[in-house]
N, C-alpha and C positions, 0 to 999 in steps of 0.2 A: 486720468481717463473718467469719466462719469458713467454711471450704468444706463441702460436704456431698458424701454420695455419689452419684454420677452415676447417672442411667437411662436407659435407651437409649429414645429418642424417635421418632419420625417424623423419618425424615431430610429436610434443608431442600434438597442438591442433588438435583437432577431432578424439582421441584416448580416452580411458576410463580411468580415473585415481581416486584411492580413495582417500578420503581430506586428504592433507599434516598434519592435526593436528588431524586427525580422532583418532589416538592412543590417543592423549593428551585429546580428549574428553571422551572416552570411560573408559578410567582408572581414570581420577576424576581430574589428571594435569592441563588443561586447567582450568584458574579462572577465573569467571566470577566478574561483578563489585561488589557484595556481599561476594566474598569470599577472596576477597585480605586483609589481617593483615593491621592495623598501630598501632604505639605505640601511647599510651592515647587517643584511638578511643572512641569516645562518638555516642549516636544516638539518633538520631530527630525522632519526631511522628507526624504527622498532623493533628490537629484537625480540622473537616469539619462541615460547617454548617446544621444544622438540620431544618432549615426552606427553602422553597423555593423562597421567597423574602423579603427583610426588611432589617433593620440597627443593627449593634451592640450597643446596649447600655453601655454593662459593662464585662468586662471579669474577674473573680473573679480568679486572679493569685495568689496573696499570699498563699493561703492556699497549693495549688499546689507546691509553690515554697520551702513548708517547707516539703514535702513527700522527702522518703529516694531516694537517687540519682539522684534528679532534679537538672539541672546546669542552665535552664532559660528557661524562656517562653516568646517569641517572638510572638508581633500580630501589629496591626496599629499603637500603641502608642508607640513601642519601638524598630519598623524594621529600616534598615538602608532605606534611601531615593532611589528611583531607578530611573534612565532614562529612560522613553519609547518613548520619541520623535526621531525616528530612523527608518531608512527604513532597514529590516533584509534583509539574504539571499535571500530568494522568493519575492523580490522585495515590500514585503508591512510590514504595521507596528506591530509592536508584538503583541500576545495577551493577553490582561491582565490578563487573569487566570493565569499566569505565573509570571506576575509580583506581587507577594504578600505581602501582611499585608502593604498594601499604603492607606487604608481608611476603612470606617465602614461598608461600602454598601455592601450589601448580594444579589448579582443578580440571584442566582438561589440555590437550594439544592446541598450540598455538597462543596459549593465554602471555600477555603481555610480561615480562621482564625483566626489560631495561630499554633504556631510549639512547642511543647515539648520537650526540651534536657536533657536527662539523663545517669547515667554510663552506664547503662547495656537496651536494648531494650526491656525488661518486664517491667524496672522501667518506662521507658517513655511511654510505652503503658499504666500504668496503671494510670500514674498522667494525660493522655491527655484524657481518658474516667471519669478522675474525674474533670476534668476543668469546672467549669460552665461558660457558656455565657447567657447572658440575651438580649433579641434579640424584637426592634420593628416592629413586622409584618406587611408585605405591600399585598395587592392582588397578585396574581400571576396566569398566564397563558401559561400552557404547551400544550393544545390541537392543535395539528396540523391537518390540513383539506387543501387540496388542492383549495379549493375557500374561504379560507382565505382573507378577503378583505385589510389586510395589505403586501399583497404578490407585490412584486416590481424585475425588471430583473438585475441580476448583473454581472457584468465583474470579472470573478476569473481569472484564469490562461488563460483562453482565452474569445471571448467578449460573452457579455450577448445573444443580439439577432444576428440573422442571418437572410436575407431574398432577396430572389429574386423571379421575376415572379408573377401572379394572380394568389394566391391559390382560392378563391373562382370560378373564370371560370375552372381553369382544374380540380377540384374536381367534378364543375358540367358537364364539358365534359367527365368524366369517364363513363367505362362502369363497372366498379368494384371498392369500394372503402371499407375501414373499417376505423371505429370511435370508438374507444374506450379507456376506463380508466385503468390504468396498476399502481399497487403501490407494493413496497418495504417497509419492516418496517427500525427500528433504529437497526444496527449493532455495535458489539465490536470486536477490534482487538485480544484482550489477546493473548498477545504472551507466551509462556512457561514459559520464563524468567520475574518476575517481574520488574519493572523502580527501578531500584538502583542507588544512588549517591553517592559516599563518596569526602567532600570538607576537603582542608587543605592549609596551608599558608607554605611556605617553602621557605627562602631565600627570602623574599619579593614578592614570585609570587603566587597566587593561582593557585592548582592544583587541578581537578576535576577527578575521576576515575569514570565511569558512563557505562553505557549499553544503546549505540545510534544508530543512522544511519548515522551518520556523525559529526567527530570529530572536523574541523574547524566551520562547522557549530554552531555548541552547543558553541565554543571558541568565535565566532563572537557575538552572543547574549548577553552570560555574559558580554564579555568587554564591550558592551554598556552597557547594564543594569546598571553594576555597575558603567560605568565611567571609563574605565582602560585602559591602553595601552595594545592592543592585545597582545604584546610580554610580557606581565606580568602575562598570563594566558594560562596555558596548560591543555588539556582535553585528555585523553587515554581510549579507549574503545576497548580492543584486542579480547574480545570473548563476543559474543551478540546472546541469545537466543531468536532472533524472534523480528520482530518489525513490519512489515506491515503497516507502516506510521505513528505509535503512538509514535516513540521513536525519537522524535527530542526535542524540547526543553519543559520542562513540571515545573511544581511548585516546586519538590520535589530536582531538582538540585538547584535551585536559592535560595529555603529554606536552603539548606545543607550548599551554599555559604555563606549565610547572618549568621548562627551560626557558622561556623567557624570564619567569619570575627570576630564577638563579642567575641569567646571565644579563639580565637586562638590554637584551637585543633582541629583537624579531626574529622567532624561529617558526619556521616552516616543517609540518610533518604530512606527507601524503601514505595514502595505503596503498601497497602495490594489488594488482590483481589477486594474485594468490593469498594476500594478507586479509582480502576483503571475504575470503571465503571463512573466515574465523571470527573477524572483528567488527563486522558489518550486520551482523544479525541473518537472519535465514527464515523460512518458513520450513516448521516441524512436520517429519512426516505423522502420516495419521493412518489410523485403522479405526475404522467407522463398522457398526452394524446397524444396519436398519431391516426393521420388519413393518410390514402393512398388513393390513386386514381390511376387507372391503367387502361389501355385499354384491351380490350378482350385477349389479350396476354399475357397480366401480366407486358407489360414494363408500368414503373411507368410517371405519368403525375404529380400528386402531393405527397408531403411528407411534412407533419407538425409534429413535434416531439415538445411538450412544458412537459418543468419539471419543478414542484415545491417541494424544499427540506426547508429545517428548519435549523436556525442559533439562534447561543444566541444574547442576547440585545446587549453584552458589545465588539462583536467582529463578522464581517461579512467572514462568509466562506461559498461557494455554494459547492453542489455536482453536475457537470456538465453534467449530464445525456443524455442531450440533443445533445453532444458534438458529440457523437457517429456516431450521422446519418450525421454528415459535413464529414466523411470520407467514409463512407460504400455505401450510396445508392446518385444517384441524379436522378434528376426530373426536369421539366419544371418552376413548382413554386414548391422553396423549403425554407420552415421556420423553424427555430429553437430557443428555446428560454429555458434560466434557469434563475428562478425566487425564490427567498429565502422569507421565513417569520421570524420575529424576534419574540422569546419565551424567556421565562423564563427559559431556559435549560444552561447545560453545552457546552462549544465551541465544532462543529464537527469537524473533520479534514478528513487528506489525511489515504484512507484505500484502501488497494491493489485495483490498478483498480480503483481509484476515477472518477467517471461520468460514465465510460466503462461498470462496473459490474452490474448496475441497469440499466442504459442506455439501454445495450445491450439485457437485459432480456424484455423489452417492444417492443424494437424497431425488435427484432426477433421473439417474439410472434406474433406481428402484422403483420410481413410478411409472416408466417404461416398460418393465418388467410386468409390472403390475396389469398395466393395461393390455400387455401382451395375454397374460393370463384369464383377462374379464374379456378379452375381445372385442375392447372399446379402443377406438382410436385414442394416439396418446394425447391430443390437445383435448378432445371432449373429455376423457377424465380427467385433466387439469380444470377443466372450467366447470365441470361437475361438484369439483371439489375446492371452487373459492370463496373463501367465508368471508362474511359481511361485518367481522370485527376480530381484531387481533385474539389469533387460536391461544395463546399465554396470557396477554395482560390483558384482553377482555374490552381495550380501549376499540374507539371505534377509527376507522382509516380516515386520515385527510382526503385522499383519492388515493384509489385503486384500479389504475386502468391498465391491469393485466389481461385483459380478455380482449381488451382492443389492440394491445400488441399482438395478442394472436391471431385476431381476425384479418387485421391490417397484413399480416406475416403471412400467413399461410396463403391468401393473394396475392403476395407479389411473390412469391417461392413455388406456386402451382401445387401447392401441398393436396388440394382435392384430388386430384388423378393418380394419388400414391396407390399404387399396390401393397396392401399391408404384410403381405406374405415376403419373407426373407429369403434374401438368395436365387430371386429369380429374373434380376436385371442383370444384364451383360453390355458390355462393351469393348469385343474382343478379349483378350485375357482378364480385364477388366472384372470383378462384381461390384455392381453400384447399389448402395443404399442412400435414407436419407431421414435426418433425425431433428428433434427437437428437444428443447428444455424450456423451461421458466427462468427469471434471474429476479432478482429483488436484491437492494441495497438500503440502509436507512438514509433518512435525507435529516441528518441534524445541525443543529449549529451553536455556536458557543458565541460569549461575549467578547469585542473587538472595540480598538478606538481607531479613528481615524480623525485627520483634519483635511480642511481644505480652505486653500488662503485664493480671495480673488487678487488676482493681480492688477498693477495699475495699467499694464501695457492690454485689458480685457483677457487675458489669460488665466486659466484656474489651474493649482497645482495642487494635487492630492496625496498627502502623506499618509502610508498605511503600511505596519510590518507585516504585509503579506508576503507570499514566497511563490514567484513563478518558478516551478519545477520543471518547467518544459511545456504545461497545458495550457498556455496561453493564456491563463490569469492577468496577467497585467495589460494586456489588450483587453479582457471583457471587462475589467474594473475601469478602464477607458471608458468604456462604451457604456456601463453603467451610470458615471457620473456624468457623462454628458446627456444621457435623458434627463437625469434626475436635476441637472442644473439649467437645461434646455438650453442646449448650446452644442455646436456640431463638436464630433470628435477630436477634430484638429485644435480647437482651443482648450485642450485639456493633458495635462501633463501627469502622469501616474507615477509616482517615486516609491518604491519598496523596498523590501530586504532589511531595514535598518532598525536596529533595535531602539535607536534614538526618538523613532516617532510613534512611541507607545505600544501597550500591550495589545496584540490580534491574535487571533485563533491560528495554528501550525494550520499547513497543506496537507492535510491527513483528513481521514474517515470521509472524503467526501462532501467535506463541511467547509473547505475554506473559501470557496467564491462565496457561497451563499451567504456566511457569516462576514466575510468583508464587505460585499455587498449592501447589508442591513446597515453595517457601520459609514457607509460611504454615504448611501440614501438620509440617512439620519443627519450626516452633515451637512448634506447639501441644500436639505429641508429648512434645518437654520439658517445657513448665508442667506438663502435666499429672502429667508423673512427680515434679514439685514441690511440687505442691499435695495434699499428703495431708488426706484425710478428716478433718474435724475443728481442722485450722489456723486461726489467727487471721490473716488479711490486712492487714498494717499500713497505714498512713495513706497511705504512697507507692507502695503498690501491690508486686506482684511482678511482674518483667520478666525474659523471655527473650531470646535472640536467637538466630537459626537465619543457616546460612551452606550453600547447596546446591552449594558448589564440587568438594566430594568425591563428591558424591551423581550429580550430572552428568557429573563423569569417569568415575563406575564405570557409567554404563547400557550396555547392551551396543549393538554397532554391529548396528544393523539397519536397513532401508528402513522410516520410519514417514514415513505420508502418511494424511490425512484423503482422502476419494472422495466422488465423488459423479456421476449419472447426469442430465442435464440434458434437456428434452423441451419444444419449443414449438409452437403453432399458428396461423400467421400465414393473413392474407387479403391480397393484391395485387390493387389494379386496373392491369389493363393499359391502362387510356386514361390515366391521371394519373400511375401509376408510385406511388401510395403504397403503403404496406406497413404494417399493422395487426397486432399480435401481440394475438392474442387469447386465450390461454391459454399458462400457463408452470408446468412443475411440476418441481420440484427434489429429489430424493431424496439423502441423504447417508449417508454413514458416518463420523463425525467423532469416535468417543471416547464419554465419559463427559460427557451436556450436562448442563451445572450448572444454566442457568435456561432454560428452553424457552422463556418468554416472549421474552427478549431475544437469544437465539441464533436463534430464527423470523424475527425481526426482520435478526439479521445476514445469513442465508440470501437471505432475500427482498431485502435491500438490495442486496447481490451481484448478485443474477439481474437488478434492475432495473438497475442499470450495465452489465451485458450488454444490455439492450436498447437503452439511450444508445449504446453502443459500436456494436453492429450497425447502427443504423440513422441516429443524429445526430450523435457527436462527432468533429468535426474541426479542428485547427488548422491552417489554409493559413499558410504563411510566404512572404511576396513575396519575389521572391529580388533586385529591385532596391534595397528597404531594409532589409531584413534581418528584417524582424520580421513579428510574427503580424500578419493584417488581422480586423479587427473585435475587437483585445483587451479585451473585456468579456463578460458574460455574454447581452447582446443579439445577441453574433456567434458567439459559442461557444455552439453548441446542445447542451444536454441534453434526456434524456426528464422529462417534467413530467405531471402525474396525468392529461390528457389521452391521453398514451402508454401508461399503465400498465395492464394490462389485469388479469383475475383470476391470480393468482399463488399458486401455494401451495408450501410447501416441509415438508418430514417426511425423517424419518430414519429408519435400521435398526438394532436392538442393534450395537455394537460393540467390546464390552469387551476390554482389553488385559491378560490377568492377569501379565503380566512387568512392567507400570506401575504404580506405587504411586499415581499420582494418575488415570489413567485418561483424561487429559482431552488433545487435540489442538485444535489452531487450527480458528476457523469462520471467523476473519475476511474470508477471500481466496477459499477455495475456490467460494464461490456467484458470483462472477464468473466461474469457470474454465469454458469449455467451453459458456456461455450464449449469447456471439454466435455461435459454430460453430451451434448447436439451430438458431438462427432462419434463418443463411444456408442449411440444408440443409434448413429447412422453406420457404424461398424457391423453390429449386430443385425441391421437389416440386411447389410450387404451379404453378410456372411451365415449368420443363423447363429454366430457363436459369441456370448457375452462378455465382454472383456471388464472384470472389474478391480483392475489393479491398472496405474495409471505410472509411466507413458505406456503408448500401447505401441510396444516396438515389434518390429518383425519376428524376432525369435519367439514373442509370445504368440503372434500370429500363427508361426508355422507350429507352435507347439501344442497349439489348442486346436488346429485344421489335423492333427497326426493323431489327436485323440480321438477327434471324431471318426476320424477314417476308420 
């Protein structure tokens, strides 16, 4: 086929499109990691420690090896040695939790101590449950306390401490101040699809078919751990049933690769739902102290946000909850601090809006309390404290359309008619209240590569190691590529989730679509320059490859964020303590919206998770045995259909003339501020502040009894 002159057509970006893989998913044609067949496939089942701290004395593997179908038992005595002396993609050393079977130490309940491999999953499970492990018990400590003497500040993906001004002096000079403690519980990701990986060796290469958030990320970790040439490893992850930060490198992938290496057969390892409570990471509980001081007109003089979270003894991960204050509000004296306490618990990890989700609850609840003390409308208080540049960085904002979000949200929600007095609105037995909160999340980008092939039949094939974890990324990239190539989306095929396509940013930090789109746009530009009108396309097509490393490095240093204004109306039954969210509205400034259909789903999905965070989610760890009580989806409560009211999400114009893609991340900003808006609405309904999540019926009743 020959190329023809291009004609400007209706743009694909910005118009609603159903998912390009939607039909495959609803008909079952889309195959997830656990669906793909392999010849001679065998199955591994992880055996986890039943003690909270100790040492493995002995593992009675011989009787298990005699059981039907059992092929191998891997433990610290027989497993291949791994290399852990390297710095990974995130710029940190690997979590020892996934460097499995390297020693006899047990640092927490649920630590992997063995893998049983058998011909069928049923045989593997029965054998694993029959394996007897003898432990030497050691004292353990899992009790988290914000005043723990062992807490210390930690630099995670941001500095542990920031400080400017004289905090004591500005607090003393303030006409109104808030000094309160806010707490959030341990929370878990639990995507619909459990973590599953199949490893096999073929033609001298290790291939892993996985469910992950970045194929090249997993490839890099496995190559380092097993001391392999990265070219000898391939990772595929075409369809992913959710991740939320939990689907990076985990114990099951490494264990599967170990077993495949020993047996020279494909080995599949899948985590059970209870195992995900210890092996898939979690969001640490937090204790946050917020001190605010303001003049009588509500303008902040002092802001002090300090957070303590929990980490494992074997790995240092910080939930940077105080980081949200570094972007949202400025003050003459401004102090933020993120600290951790090491305890005998599994390693926490990134979870949707890490830091911002719990941090916004504390900060935005404190702002609401300050508004009450100043006698100022909560929206007006926030707008009076809008900074003109980064409060900590000092950098100018690329765009900061938070004011537009609040103005549009107030109009749609009917905020102007709100009676600010708490506890005055009723609907029968229900007390009614409304609340609001601000939201923000960074809009970053990272280097990525992409290839585009102009096919002989007039179609175009995009190959990029992106990950669609349910967000609609595959469809978004189809639309971006179509516009960049100036062709209809129907002529574009996007292939993702294969490390063979070259390095690309992971699906995380709300950076995926922006990073990948920049690579696709760059490749499309180069391809269009090569395709001269009238040029004959050879049978193998014409392919170009982009690499945005230099483009990313050249980006101006600015504060780039998505923003939002959250609104909620709740009904509270003072007799039962029941809290019902009646309606929610989110207005967002999130750059160029690629696909309004899936974007709205991302925003409302985050808001629904905010309902869950505010009213339901709470993992309780028993200090006696060190594990989560009710480690399943029956014991770990999340919002269901009956809990979700009418939810609306809209956005305001947020073009950035200095950004070639104009795209910002939207996967996480929807949850930020949502729990705070609900908590603030509960105060407006009842006159009682709830500073600990979730707002359970018993807590509502206990505070009502105290007030009475």
